[in-house]
N, C-alpha and C positions, 0 to 999 in steps of 0.2 A: 453190378457195382456196389449199390447200397447194401446188399447182403453180405458182400465181402467186408465192407467197412464196418458193419455191425458185428461181424465175426472177430475182426481185428480189435475193435474196442472191447468186446467182452474178454478176449484173451489178456489185454493190457489191464483191464480194470479189476478183474477178478482177485488177483492176488493183493492189489492195492486196497480194495474194499475190505477184504479179509483182514489186512493189517489195521485198517481204520476201526473195524468193529471190535478188534482185540484191545484197542486203546480207547474204547468208549466213544469214538467219534461217529455219531449217526448221520443219517441222510440229510437232515435239515442243515447241519454244520457244513457238510460237504457241498450242499446246494449253494449256500451263502458264499463259500469260498470260491466255487466255480463262476459266480457271477463276477466276483472281483477279477479273476483271472481273465474271463472273457473281455472285460473292459480294458484291462491292462494291455492284453495282447492286440485288441483292436487299435488301441493308441500307438502301440510299437509299429504296427504294419502300415500306418499312414505314411504318405510320401513325405520326405523331408521338406521342411519350410511350410507345411500346411497345418492348420489347426482345425481338426474335424469338429463339427457341431454335435450336440447331444443327439440330434435326429439321425446324423450319419451313423454314430456309434450304436444307437438303438436299432437302426436297420440291419446293420451286419451282425449284431449279437442277439436279436430277439428280445432284449431286455427294454423295458419301457423307459421313456425318456426321464422321468422323475428319479427312477432308480439309477440310471446312468449318470445323472448330475450328482447325486449323493455319493456315488462310487468314485466319480472323477475327484470330487473335493477331498474325499478320503485318501486317494492315490496321491494327492498333491502335498500331503504331510509326509516329509521325509522320515524313513525308518531305517533300521539296520539292513543293509543289503546282504546278500549271500556272501559276496566277496569279503565284506567286513567281518561277518560272522565266522568265516572260515580262515581268517588271517593266522590264528595260532595253529589250526590244524594243518594248513598248506606249509607253513613255516617248518613245523616238525617234519612233515613228510619229505620236504626238499632236503632237509639236513641228513636224514636217513638214506635217501637216494644217493646223495653225493658220497656219503660214507662208504656206501656199498659199491658204487659204480667207479668212482675216481681212483685210478691207480696209486695216486699219491697217499691214499689213506687205507691201501690194502697191503697185506704181507705178500711175500713172494708166492705163497700158496693160494692167494686170492681172498683170504679171510680178513674181515675188517680189523684194522689195528686198534689196540686200546690207546687212547689219546690223553696227554695231559692237557690242562687248561692253557698254559703258556709254555712254549718250548724256547728257552733262551738260546739254544744252540742252533735254532733255525729249522728244526725238524718238523714233522707233521704235528699239529696240535689242534684243539678245539676251535681256537680263533681262526686259524687257516681254513678249517672245515667250513665255518660259517661264511668266510669270503667265498669259497668255492661254490656254495650253495646259494650265494646272493641273498643272505640273511642279515639285516642290519639291526641286530638286536643283541643285548649282552649275553655272553656265553652262559652265565649263571641262570638266566631266565629261560634259555632254550633247554638247558639240561633239566631244570626243574619240570618243564612241560614233558620232556621225554621220560623222566623218571615217573611222573604221574601215570603216564600210559604204559609203564613197565616195559619201556624200549631199551633203556640204558641202566647201568648199575655202577656205582662207584667202586673203585678198587681200594685196597688197604693203603696204597702209596699215593692216593689222591688222583688217580687216573679215571677215565670214563670208558667203559667197556659196553659195546653193543650187544644186546641180547637177542634181538630179532632182526632179520635182514630185510623187513618190510615194515613200514609204518601202518598199524591198524588202530583205528580209534578205540578208545576204551569206555567212554561215557555214552549214554543213550543219545545225548544231544549231538556229540561229535559223529556218532554212527549215523544219525539221521541226515546230518550235513554232508557227510560223505555219499550217502545213498542219493540225495538229491542232486548233488553235483554230478556224480558218475552216471546215474541212470538218465538225468535230464540230458546230458551231452550225448550219450548213446542213442536216446531217442531222436534227439535232433539230427543226428548223422543218419539214422535210418530213414526219417522223413525227407531229409534233403535228397537222398538217393532215390526214394519213392517219387519225388517230384521230378527228378531228371533234369534239373535246371543248371547244372554244372557238373565238373569232374566228380565222380563218385568218392565218397570217403570209404575207408576200410570198415567193412561191416560183414564178418564172416564167422562161422561157428562150426565146430565138429560136432555131428550128431551120431550116436550109435545106440540102438536099442536092444542089442543082443549079447549083453555082458552078465556073466553070472555074478551074483551078489558076492561071493567069496573072492572073485578076482579083483574087486573094486578096492580091497584092502591094500593090494600091492600097487594098484594103479594111482590112487589119490596122491601119495607122496611124489611119485615120479612126475605127475602132471603139474603139481605144485612147484617142483623144482624147475621144470621147463617154463612155466609162466614167470617165475622169479628171474631166470636167466634172460628171458626176452625183455622184460622191463629194465633190467640193469644194462643190457646192451643198448637199448633204445635211449636210456638216460645218458649213456656215454656218447652216443653219436649226436644227440641233441646238444650236449654240452660242448663238444668240439665245434659244431657248426655255429653255436651262438658266441663262443669265445672268439672265433675268427672274424666275425662281423662282415660287412659288405663294403665299408668305407664310403658309403654314399650319403653322407650328411645325416639328416633326420628321416630315417626309413619308416614306412607304415609298419605298425606293430600287430603281431597276430598272437593267438594263443592255440594251443593244441592239448588234447587229451587222448592218450592211447591206453586202452584198457584191456583187461583179460578177466573173463568170468568163467565160473564153473558151476554146474548144477547137476544133480542126479535125482532120480525118483523111480518108483516102480515102472516097469516097462509098460504096464497098462494105463498109467496115469498120463493123459493127454490134456490135462486141464491147463 
């Protein structure tokens, strides 16, 4: 079991360590961060209503008590959460998803409509799109964010045209936020399934190592279209379910993340 765990950790850590080295983050910096994460996770795993002692945290993490005390005091200082950091990114992604998936904002052939800011005749416009995406921000602010990411363009008559059917972050900071959120949830889903403590989450992948390099040129766009369609269909299904509601007062709220990923490398590359 220990050998299998070591093999798993090496497989997970090697690409991460490679990225850290490319960004000039050395072992000492990662070590210090790991100590913070160990203490934070130990605190999160404590039973509700209990306040663990420094000795308890030291025992489960292997970090000495003095260091635990320092890290707990540091953790008590509020900072920007991932949810807060991703507010603008998530907002833009929800708007694009609603634009692509909601039939009210698509032409008969399925392509996203060019929208006006406000439609006095009651037709589809950007304000209605924001309501459909449940985004309570001024239209001009959202459009500015989408323009910054090269997702939309203004038309000559003042409309807004969608350039890409999926929101992909453009700045290094936004890309790292997306990476942390997506891979973090993917990893938690896999670890939940490994623990076997409840119904399994979706965690599947297609693997094929006998494809000629030339064949990949035709496969990539087809696979990308299939992934886009899956996520569009899923967004529509989730939207229908959440708009219907349950009518049960104040229900417990949950969140979900459904993702699709793609990777290719030389057939001999098993790193």
